[in-house]
C-alpha positions in Angstrom: 40.5 16.6 -5.1 37.9 14.5 -7.0 36.9 10.8 -4.9 34.9 7.9 -6.3 31.6 7.7 -5.8 30.5 5.9 -3.5 26.0 4.9 -3.6 26.4 4.4 0.2 28.7 6.8 1.4 28.1 9.4 -1.0 24.4 12.0 -1.3 22.9 11.2 -4.3 19.3 10.7 -6.5 17.7 8.5 -8.0 14.6 8.2 -10.8 11.6 7.2 -10.4 10.2 5.8 -13.9 6.6 5.1 -12.6 6.4 9.4 -11.4 8.7 10.8 -13.4 10.8 11.8 -9.9 14.0 11.9 -8.8 14.4 11.2 -4.9 17.7 12.5 -2.8 19.4 9.1 -0.7 22.0 11.0 1.9 23.6 7.7 3.5 25.3 9.7 5.3 23.2 10.9 7.3 22.2 7.5 8.3 23.7 7.8 11.9 22.8 12.0 13.1 21.6 12.3 16.6 17.7 11.9 16.9 16.1 14.6 19.6 13.1 15.1 17.4 9.7 13.5 17.8 9.5 9.9 18.6 6.5 7.2 18.5 5.5 5.2 21.5 6.7 1.2 21.3 4.9 -1.7 21.4 1.3 -3.0 21.0 -1.7 -3.3 22.4 -3.5 -6.0 23.6 -6.8 -6.2 21.9 -9.9 -8.5 22.9 -11.4 -10.9 19.6 -13.9 -9.0 20.2 -14.1 -5.0 21.4 -18.1 -3.9 22.1 -16.8 -0.5 21.7 -16.1 -1.0 18.0 -18.6 -0.2 15.2 -16.4 -2.9 13.4 -17.3 -5.8 15.3 -19.2 -8.3 14.1 -23.1 -7.5 15.8 -22.3 -4.3 16.9 -23.8 -0.8 15.7 -22.0 1.5 14.2 -22.3 5.0 14.5 -24.7 5.6 12.2 -26.6 3.2 14.2 -26.9 0.7 11.7 -26.4 -3.2 13.0 -23.5 -5.5 11.3 -24.4 -8.9 10.9 -22.8 -11.4 13.0 -20.5 -12.3 10.1 -17.5 -14.1 10.3 -14.1 -14.1 7.5 -15.1 -11.2 5.2 -17.4 -8.6 5.9 -18.1 -5.5 3.7 -20.8 -2.2 4.2 -21.0 1.2 3.0 -18.4 3.6 4.3 -20.7 5.7 7.2 -18.9 8.9 6.5 -17.3 8.4 3.0 -15.3 10.4 1.2 -17.4 10.4 -2.0 -21.3 10.7 -2.3 -23.0 8.6 -6.3 -25.8 11.2 -6.4 -24.3 12.8 -9.8 -25.6 17.1 -9.2 -25.1 20.0 -11.8 -22.1 21.8 -11.7 -22.9 25.8 -13.0 -19.4 27.3 -12.1 -17.4 27.7 -15.3 -14.1 27.1 -15.0 -11.3 29.8 -16.4 -7.7 30.2 -15.8 -7.5 29.3 -11.9 -10.6 28.6 -10.7 -11.2 25.7 -12.3 -13.8 22.7 -10.8 -15.6 19.9 -11.5 -17.8 17.6 -8.9 -16.6 13.9 -8.3 -19.3 11.5 -8.2 -17.9 7.4 -6.1 -18.0 4.8 -3.8 -16.2 4.3 -0.4 -16.7 0.8 0.8 -14.7 -0.4 3.4 -14.0 -3.6 3.8 -13.5 -6.2 7.5 -11.0 -8.5 7.3 -11.8 -10.7 9.9 -14.9 -10.9 12.4 -11.6 -11.6 15.0 -10.8 -7.8 16.0 -7.4 -8.3 17.8 -5.8 -9.6 13.8 -4.4 -7.7 11.6 -3.5 -10.1 8.4 0.2 -11.2 8.9 -1.6 -12.6 12.1 -3.9 -14.3 9.8 -3.8 -18.0 8.1 -2.5 -17.4 4.5 -6.9 -19.3 3.9 -8.5 -16.4 5.1 -6.1 -13.5 3.8 -6.8 -15.8 0.1 -10.5 -14.3 1.5 -9.9 -11.1 1.1 -7.7 -11.2 -2.0 -11.5 -12.7 -3.4 -13.2 -9.8 -1.9 -10.7 -7.1 -3.4 -10.8 -9.2 -7.1 -15.3 -8.8 -6.6 -14.9 -4.6 -5.8 -13.2 -4.0 -8.4 -15.4 -5.7 -10.4 -18.6 -5.0 -9.4 -17.1 -1.4 -8.8 -15.4 -1.1 -11.2 -19.1 -2.4 -13.6 -20.8 1.0 -12.9 -21.3 3.6 -16.1 -19.8 6.7 -13.7 -16.8 5.2 -11.8 -13.3 5.5 -13.7 -11.1 4.4 -10.6 -11.4 2.0 -8.1 -8.3 2.3 -5.8 -8.1 -0.7 -3.0 -5.9 0.1 0.1 -5.6 -0.3 3.8 -3.7 2.3 6.5 -2.7 0.2 9.7 -1.7 1.8 12.7 -2.3 4.5 14.7 0.7 6.1 13.6 -1.3 6.1 9.9 -4.1 8.3 10.8 -6.0 4.7 10.8 -9.6 5.6 13.3 -10.1 1.7 14.7 -7.7 -1.0 15.5 -9.9 -3.4 13.9 -8.1 -5.2 10.3 -10.1 -3.6 8.4 -9.1 -1.6 4.4 -10.8 0.4 2.3 -12.5 0.9 -1.9 -12.7 4.0 -2.7 -14.3 4.2 -6.2 -14.8 7.5 -8.3 -15.3 8.8 -11.6 -11.9 10.1 -12.9 -8.7 8.2 -12.2 -6.1 9.8 -9.1 -3.5 11.9 -9.8 -1.2 9.9 -8.9 -3.0 6.9 -10.5 -3.2 9.0 -14.1 0.5 10.2 -14.3 1.8 7.2 -13.1 -0.8 5.5 -16.2 1.1 8.6 -18.3 4.7 6.8 -17.8 3.4 3.7 -18.0 1.8 4.0 -21.1 4.7 6.2 -23.4 7.3 3.3 -22.0 5.2 0.9 -23.8 4.9 2.5 -26.8 8.0 3.4 -27.2 9.2 -0.4 -26.2 6.2 -2.5 -26.4 6.6 -4.4 -23.1 5.5 -3.5 -19.7 7.7 -1.3 -18.3 7.2 -3.2 -14.3 8.2 -6.5 -16.4 11.6 -4.9 -17.3 12.6 -3.9 -14.2 11.9 -7.1 -12.8 14.0 -8.6 -14.9 16.7 -6.1 -13.8 16.2 -6.2 -10.6 16.2 -10.2 -10.4 19.6 -9.7 -12.3 20.5 -7.3 -10.1 19.8 -9.2 -6.8 20.2 -6.7 -4.3 16.2 -5.5 -3.3 13.9 -8.6 -3.9 12.8 -9.0 -0.3 10.4 -12.8 -1.1 9.7 -14.4 -4.0 7.8 -16.9 -5.0 5.8 -19.0 -7.9 3.8 -15.6 -9.5 4.9 -12.4 -7.4 7.7 -10.9 -6.9 8.5 -8.3 -3.3 10.9 -5.8 -3.1 12.0 -2.4 -2.3 11.9 0.1 -5.2 16.1 1.3 -5.9 13.9 4.4 -6.5 11.6 3.1 -2.6 11.2 6.7 -0.5 10.0 5.7 2.3 12.8 3.3 4.9 11.3 0.2 4.3 9.1 1.0 1.1 8.5 -2.4 -1.0 6.4 -2.9 -3.6 4.8 -6.3 -4.6 5.2 -6.7 -9.0 3.3 -9.9 -10.2 5.3 -12.2 -12.3 3.4 -12.3 -15.1 2.0 -8.7 -16.6 -1.3 -9.0 -15.6 -3.6 -5.6 -15.5 -5.9 -6.4 -12.2 -6.8 -8.3 -10.3 -9.8 -9.6 -11.7 -7.4 -11.2 -14.8 -5.6 -13.2 -11.4 -5.6 -17.2 -11.6 -6.6 -19.2 -9.0 -3.2 -20.2 -8.3 -2.2 -16.3 -8.9 -4.7 -15.1 -6.0 -3.3 -18.2 -3.8 0.7 -16.6 -4.2 -1.2 -13.8 -3.3 -2.2 -14.6 -0.6 1.1 -16.1 0.4 3.2 -13.0 0.2 1.3 -10.4 2.2 1.3 -12.3 4.9 4.8 -12.9 4.7 6.5 -10.2 3.3 4.0 -8.1 6.5 5.7 -11.0 9.1 9.1 -9.4 8.2 7.6 -5.8 9.0 6.1 -6.8 12.9 9.9 -8.6 12.4 12.0 -5.0 11.5 11.3 -3.5 15.8 9.2 -6.6 16.9 5.8 -4.6 16.8 2.6 -4.4 14.6 4.2 -2.3 12.4 2.5 0.4 10.3 1.9 2.0 7.1 -0.4 2.8 4.2 -0.8 -0.5 1.2 -2.2 0.1 -2.1 -3.0 -1.4 -5.4 -2.7 0.2 -8.8 -4.3 -1.6 -11.5 -6.0 -1.1 -15.0 -9.0 1.7 -14.5 -12.1 -0.1 -15.2 -13.6 2.8 -18.0 -13.9 1.1 -20.5 -10.4 1.6 -22.5 -8.1 -1.1 -23.4 -4.7 -0.1 -21.1 -2.5 -2.4 -21.9 -0.1 -0.5 -20.2 -1.0 -1.5 -17.3 0.7 -4.1 -15.1 -0.5 -5.1 -11.5 1.8 -3.9 -8.4 1.5 -3.0 -4.5 2.6 -0.3 -3.4 3.3 -0.3 0.6 4.6 2.7 2.8 6.1 2.3 6.1 7.0 6.0 7.9 8.9 3.5 11.3 13.0 5.1 11.2 15.5 4.0 13.0 13.0 1.9 15.7 9.8 1.9 16.8 9.7 5.2 18.4 11.2 7.6 15.3 9.4 7.7 11.9 10.9 8.9 8.7 8.3 12.7 8.6 8.2 14.1 5.0 8.1 18.2 5.5 10.6 20.9 4.8 12.2 20.0 2.1 10.9 17.4 0.7 7.2 19.6 0.1 9.1 22.7 -0.7 11.6 20.4 -3.0 11.5 16.6 -3.1 11.4 13.2 -1.4 14.3 12.8 0.3 15.8 10.0 2.8 19.1 8.6 5.1 18.7 4.8 4.7 19.2 3.0 1.6 16.9 0.8 -1.0 19.8 -1.4 -0.8 20.3 -1.6 3.5 16.5 -1.2 3.9 16.2 -4.5 2.1 18.8 -6.1 3.9 17.2 -5.2 6.4 14.1 -6.9 5.3 15.8 -10.3 3.5 17.6 -10.9 7.5 14.5 -11.3 9.0 13.0 -14.4 9.7 9.2 -15.5 8.5 8.5 -15.9 12.3 4.4 -16.6 11.6 3.5 -15.7 15.2 0.8 -13.0 17.2 3.1 -10.2 19.0 1.0 -9.4 21.5 1.0 -13.3 22.4 5.3 -12.2 22.4 4.1 -9.2 24.3 2.1 -11.2 27.2 4.6 -13.6 27.7 
């Protein structure tokens, strides 16, 4: 006997056209009991300036250099970068199973504010706009280096995401190769563009607007939504309405509206469980390899790990490592939860203290 398929009840797979991958969705597992690891709830009450923080203005960094008494955004070369600018000769011979190639690059840290206690949702829109300006400047400056072909801008927020310092900051990794996930995305964007003559994400965005199920926020220039193929419980993506290939193509008005939607989206995150919500986020945009990339369309991913409360997180283990990504709560359910959360611009630490 066959029952009618209900995506709210029955297991199913969803296709991710950006990566040519499938995601297993198991909505029937949403209410399973949990006796696994839980994370601490609440949030640290931080000072505006921490004398022990190596990112705070005027403090000594671990390498002995002193930060200037900066206000606003501050950028410096990462003292413990994963890449080096030095050009080296590699004598290793590549064989069928043992291939190696040197990789050059530049790693930088971007402090969002001199205020140690802030996060993006707690910053003023005009201050977030300054962060957007620096993202644009770093993309252009690093991308102009002849050995840099990709500039990855990202932020890890929260201890649970491996963030080693609570000071509001992000990173830029610029390198000579186009990384695996970016290359994979580019290949599928290009295939679609060559076949259709249009942007995959622009066409996808139009379909999402018609469906009106997963869109969280929308302003003049950007949309924030839960992707149909989302892997993480409250995963979202910001997509530019206009097919800009990279952040350097944004107008002054678009940089303002990007700052606005960043504040609103991260504020909604904080309001899900009334905590400073952890995530990894990053921008995907065209490489800086000197080639034309009409297939690219600016977008920004947010991957938060929390699942059902401030204490329970999603683990990518077992089946996910060995088979394919799996999720319990459907993208439509997480979109509904995010949509209903108010955009209340308050300081979570202040509310915690009351």
